[in-house]
C-alpha positions as CSV (number, residue, x, y, z in Angstrom):
1,X,-8.5,100.1,-119.7
2,X,-7.1,103.5,-118.6
3,X,-3.8,105.0,-119.8
4,X,-2.2,104.4,-116.4
5,X,-0.6,101.1,-115.5
6,X,-2.8,99.2,-113.0
7,X,-1.0,98.5,-109.8
8,X,-1.8,95.6,-107.5
9,X,-1.1,95.3,-103.8
10,X,-0.8,92.0,-101.9
11,X,-1.2,91.0,-98.3
12,X,0.9,87.9,-98.0
13,X,3.1,85.6,-100.0
14,X,3.8,82.1,-98.7
15,X,6.6,80.4,-100.7
16,X,5.7,77.1,-99.0
17,X,2.1,76.3,-98.4
18,X,0.2,73.0,-97.9
19,X,-3.2,74.5,-97.0
20,X,-4.4,76.4,-100.1
21,X,-4.7,73.8,-102.7
22,X,-3.2,70.3,-103.3
23,X,0.4,69.5,-102.5
24,X,3.2,71.9,-101.7
25,X,2.5,75.3,-103.3
26,X,3.3,79.0,-103.5
27,X,0.4,81.1,-102.3
28,X,-0.3,84.8,-103.0
29,X,-3.0,86.7,-101.2
30,X,-3.8,89.9,-103.2
31,X,-5.6,93.0,-102.0
32,X,-8.9,94.3,-103.2
33,X,-12.4,92.7,-103.0
34,X,-15.7,94.2,-104.0
35,X,-17.7,91.3,-102.5
36,X,-17.0,92.0,-98.8
37,X,-18.8,88.8,-97.7
38,X,-20.2,88.7,-94.2
39,X,-18.0,86.4,-92.1
40,X,-15.0,86.7,-94.4
41,X,-11.9,85.4,-92.6
42,X,-9.7,87.8,-94.6
43,X,-11.3,91.3,-94.2
44,X,-7.9,93.0,-94.1
45,X,-7.5,92.3,-97.8
46,X,-10.7,94.1,-98.9
47,X,-9.1,97.5,-99.6
48,X,-7.1,97.8,-102.9
49,X,-4.6,100.0,-101.0
50,X,-4.0,97.6,-98.1
51,X,-0.9,95.5,-97.8
52,X,2.2,96.3,-99.9
53,X,2.9,96.9,-103.6
54,X,3.2,93.8,-105.8
55,X,6.6,94.5,-107.4
56,X,8.6,92.9,-110.2
57,X,10.9,91.5,-107.4
58,X,8.0,89.7,-105.8
59,X,6.9,88.3,-109.2
60,X,10.5,87.1,-109.8
61,X,10.5,85.4,-106.4
62,X,7.3,83.5,-107.1
63,X,8.7,82.3,-110.5
64,X,12.0,81.3,-108.9
65,X,10.2,79.5,-106.0
66,X,8.1,77.6,-108.5
67,X,11.3,76.5,-110.4
68,X,12.9,75.3,-107.2
69,X,14.1,71.7,-107.6
70,X,15.1,71.2,-103.9
71,X,11.6,71.8,-102.6
72,X,9.3,71.2,-105.6
73,X,6.0,73.0,-105.7
74,X,2.9,71.7,-107.6
75,X,1.9,75.2,-108.5
76,X,0.6,78.6,-107.4
77,X,-2.6,79.4,-105.5
78,X,-4.1,82.9,-105.9
79,X,-6.5,84.2,-103.3
80,X,-7.2,87.4,-101.5
81,X,-8.9,89.8,-101.6
82,X,-9.9,88.8,-105.1
83,X,-7.4,88.1,-107.9
84,X,-10.2,88.9,-110.4
85,X,-10.8,92.4,-109.1
86,X,-10.6,94.6,-112.2
87,X,-7.6,96.6,-110.8
88,X,-5.7,93.3,-110.3
89,X,-6.2,91.8,-113.7
90,X,-3.2,93.3,-115.4
91,X,-0.7,92.2,-112.8
92,X,-2.3,88.7,-112.4
93,X,-2.3,88.3,-116.2
94,X,1.4,89.1,-116.3
95,X,2.2,86.7,-113.5
96,X,0.2,83.9,-115.1
97,X,1.8,84.4,-118.4
98,X,5.3,84.1,-116.8
99,X,4.3,81.0,-115.0
100,X,3.0,79.5,-118.2
101,X,6.2,80.4,-120.1
102,X,8.8,79.8,-117.4
103,X,7.3,77.1,-115.1
104,X,6.1,74.2,-117.3
105,X,4.0,71.6,-115.5
106,X,2.9,73.9,-112.7
107,X,-0.8,74.4,-112.0
108,X,-2.7,77.5,-110.9
109,X,-5.6,77.5,-108.5
110,X,-7.6,80.7,-108.0
111,X,-10.3,81.7,-105.5
112,X,-12.7,84.4,-106.5
113,X,-16.0,85.8,-105.2
114,X,-17.3,86.2,-108.8
115,X,-19.2,83.3,-110.3
116,X,-17.8,81.8,-113.5
117,X,-21.0,82.7,-115.4
118,X,-20.8,86.4,-114.5
119,X,-17.1,87.0,-115.5
120,X,-16.3,89.8,-117.8
121,X,-14.3,89.3,-121.0
122,X,-11.1,90.5,-119.3
123,X,-11.7,88.2,-116.4
124,X,-12.3,85.3,-118.7
125,X,-9.0,86.0,-120.5
126,X,-7.2,86.0,-117.1
127,X,-8.6,82.6,-116.1
128,X,-7.6,81.1,-119.5
129,X,-4.3,80.2,-117.7
130,X,-5.9,78.9,-114.5
131,X,-6.3,75.2,-114.0
132,X,-8.8,75.3,-111.1
133,X,-11.2,78.1,-110.2
134,X,-13.1,78.1,-106.9
135,X,-15.9,80.6,-107.5
136,X,-18.7,82.3,-105.6
137,X,-19.0,84.5,-102.6
138,X,-18.5,83.1,-99.1
139,X,-22.0,82.8,-97.6
140,X,-21.8,82.5,-93.8
141,X,-25.1,80.7,-93.5
142,X,-23.8,78.0,-95.9
143,X,-20.4,77.7,-94.1
144,X,-19.3,74.0,-93.8
145,X,-16.0,73.2,-92.2
146,X,-16.0,69.7,-93.8
147,X,-15.8,71.2,-97.3
148,X,-12.4,70.8,-99.0
149,X,-10.9,73.9,-100.7
150,X,-14.0,76.1,-100.1
151,X,-15.7,77.7,-97.2
152,X,-19.4,77.6,-98.1
153,X,-21.5,75.0,-100.0
154,X,-22.5,77.5,-102.7
155,X,-19.0,77.8,-103.9
156,X,-18.0,75.6,-106.9
157,X,-14.7,74.0,-107.8
158,X,-14.2,74.3,-111.6
159,X,-11.5,72.1,-113.2
160,X,-10.8,74.3,-116.2
161,X,-7.7,72.6,-117.8
């Protein structure tokens, strides 16, 4: 890790989402993806500098939304881009720590182009607070619209905790 603080950008935050994971959730689409899969539906998230800066205010909003009792959310979904892009790890780690500490009972789903068996030590530490990891690059030739929570048949849903 360098001496400078890693910054993360994000493309979209949906405080109420029923598409990206089970139940009603909060969903954050981060910026930055090294995989750049052919046929990706979210190419605008590939550049680390695209979107807007992920600030403490956005992090606070996610935590507050997850604590909402009027419209309960099951948890947070992290997609992108790629939440496990090395530049995103510090910010994602911090967010997941806060959710663990301040939002008991909420689950975290994460989508990544990396495969579970190829994650670095830093990436493995990050997913230690993730309940469900959907891994693997999107492969256009294996696209199957009947799949739930994944786009192509090579992607695997790992129930981690």
